[in-house]
Backbone as numpy.savetxt, mean C-alpha at the origin, in Angstrom:
# Nx Ny Nz CAx CAy CAz Cx Cy Cz
14.46 6.40 5.95 13.42 7.01 6.74 12.72 5.92 7.54
12.56 6.13 8.80 11.83 5.20 9.67 10.57 5.91 10.13
9.44 5.25 9.96 8.15 5.80 10.34 7.51 4.86 11.34
7.12 5.39 12.50 6.46 4.59 13.52 4.98 4.52 13.20
4.48 3.31 12.99 3.07 3.09 12.68 2.52 2.12 13.71
2.08 2.64 14.85 1.72 1.77 15.97 0.39 1.04 15.84
-0.46 1.46 14.90 -1.76 0.80 14.79 -2.31 0.94 13.37
-3.46 0.31 13.13 -4.04 0.32 11.80 -4.39 1.73 11.33
-4.88 2.57 12.22 -5.23 3.94 11.83 -4.00 4.70 11.34
-2.86 4.50 12.00 -1.63 5.16 11.57 -1.18 4.63 10.22
-1.32 3.32 9.99 -0.95 2.73 8.70 -1.86 3.27 7.60
-3.16 3.38 7.88 -4.09 3.90 6.89 -3.79 5.36 6.56
-3.45 6.15 7.56 -3.10 7.56 7.33 -1.82 7.66 6.51
-0.85 6.82 6.80 0.41 6.80 6.04 0.14 6.41 4.59
-0.70 5.38 4.40 -1.07 4.96 3.05 -1.76 6.08 2.28
-2.62 6.83 2.95 -3.31 7.95 2.30 -2.32 9.04 1.90
-1.31 9.29 2.73 -0.29 10.30 2.38 0.52 9.85 1.16
0.84 8.57 1.10 1.55 8.05 -0.07 0.67 8.17 -1.30
-0.59 7.73 -1.18 -1.52 7.77 -2.32 -1.66 9.18 -2.88
-1.67 10.17 -2.02 -1.83 11.56 -2.45 -0.66 12.04 -3.31
0.48 11.38 -3.21 1.67 11.77 -3.96 1.83 11.01 -5.27
1.06 9.94 -5.45 1.23 9.09 -6.63 0.63 9.72 -7.88
1.28 9.46 -9.00 0.83 9.91 -10.31 0.64 8.68 -11.19
-0.22 8.77 -12.21 -0.39 7.64 -13.13 0.96 7.18 -13.68
1.18 5.87 -13.66 2.43 5.30 -14.14 3.47 5.09 -13.07
3.26 5.63 -11.87 4.21 5.42 -10.78 4.25 3.95 -10.39
5.38 3.53 -9.88 5.57 2.17 -9.39 5.96 2.26 -7.92
5.32 1.45 -7.10 5.63 1.40 -5.67 6.26 0.05 -5.39
7.47 0.04 -4.88 8.17 -1.20 -4.54 8.25 -1.32 -3.02
7.80 -2.45 -2.51 7.83 -2.69 -1.06 8.80 -3.82 -0.76
9.56 -3.66 0.30 10.45 -4.73 0.75 10.25 -4.91 2.25
10.55 -6.09 2.70 10.45 -6.37 4.13 10.08 -7.81 4.35
10.35 -8.27 5.53 10.05 -9.66 5.89 8.56 -9.88 6.08
8.21 -11.14 6.28 6.81 -11.49 6.54 6.35 -10.78 7.81
5.15 -10.23 7.74 4.57 -9.61 8.91 4.98 -8.17 9.15
5.64 -7.55 8.19 6.08 -6.17 8.39 5.05 -5.13 7.96
3.95 -5.55 7.34 2.88 -4.63 7.00 2.76 -4.27 5.53
3.44 -4.99 4.66 3.39 -4.67 3.23 1.96 -4.77 2.67
1.25 -5.81 3.04 -0.11 -5.98 2.55 -1.02 -4.91 3.12
-0.90 -4.63 4.40 -1.72 -3.61 5.04 -1.47 -2.25 4.40
-0.21 -1.94 4.14 0.11 -0.66 3.51 -0.41 -0.62 2.08
-0.26 -1.71 1.34 -0.79 -1.76 -0.02 -2.29 -1.51 -0.02
-2.99 -2.17 0.88 -4.44 -2.00 0.97 -4.81 -0.57 1.34
-4.05 0.05 2.22 -4.32 1.43 2.63 -4.11 2.40 1.47
-3.04 2.21 0.72 -2.77 3.07 -0.44 -3.88 2.94 -1.46
-4.22 1.69 -1.80 -5.24 1.46 -2.81 -6.61 1.94 -2.37
-6.95 1.76 -1.11 -8.23 2.26 -0.59 -8.29 3.78 -0.71
-7.19 4.45 -0.41 -7.15 5.90 -0.53 -7.31 6.36 -1.97
-6.96 5.50 -2.92 -7.11 5.81 -4.34 -8.50 5.44 -4.86
-9.32 4.85 -3.99 -10.67 4.48 -4.39 -10.83 3.07 -4.90
-9.79 2.27 -4.78 -9.83 0.88 -5.24 -10.65 0.06 -4.25
-11.66 -0.68 -4.75 -12.55 -1.41 -3.86 -12.45 -2.93 -3.98
-11.68 -3.44 -4.93 -11.57 -4.89 -5.11 -10.61 -5.48 -4.08
-10.54 -6.81 -4.08 -9.64 -7.51 -3.16 -8.19 -7.18 -3.51
-7.37 -7.02 -2.48 -5.95 -6.74 -2.67 -5.17 -7.91 -2.07
-4.61 -8.78 -2.92 -3.83 -9.90 -2.40 -2.48 -9.44 -1.86
-1.86 -10.30 -1.10 -0.54 -9.99 -0.55 0.46 -9.77 -1.67
1.22 -8.67 -1.62 2.25 -8.44 -2.63 3.49 -9.30 -2.41
3.59 -9.97 -1.28 4.77 -10.75 -0.95 4.99 -11.90 -1.92
3.93 -12.50 -2.41 4.05 -13.72 -3.17 3.89 -13.54 -4.68
3.97 -12.30 -5.13 3.91 -12.03 -6.56 5.14 -11.24 -6.97
5.53 -11.39 -8.21 6.66 -10.61 -8.71 6.17 -9.21 -9.06
5.04 -9.14 -9.77 4.43 -7.85 -10.10 2.93 -7.99 -9.92
2.34 -7.09 -9.17 0.89 -7.05 -9.00 0.42 -5.68 -9.44
-0.42 -5.63 -10.44 -0.91 -4.33 -10.93 -2.36 -4.14 -10.50
-2.72 -2.88 -10.27 -4.07 -2.52 -9.88 -4.51 -1.36 -10.75
-5.73 -1.42 -11.24 -6.30 -0.35 -12.05 -7.27 0.43 -11.19
-6.87 1.58 -10.64 -7.79 2.35 -9.81 -8.93 2.91 -10.65
-10.05 3.22 -9.99 -11.20 3.75 -10.74 -10.90 5.10 -11.37
């Protein structure tokens, strides 16, 4: 599936749609080169879930866990 995300608002909306489908215990795996938007998408998903803490780049970690409120 290819999704055109031309700006930050589109990325945030996409992240919110993903967040709405997630259930406790789900795992989200992101792949892509540097600069493809993995961090921005991660932040958008977590923001939609109500997470307010800092979200580091997922590129440089093997596993990054977040505990939503």
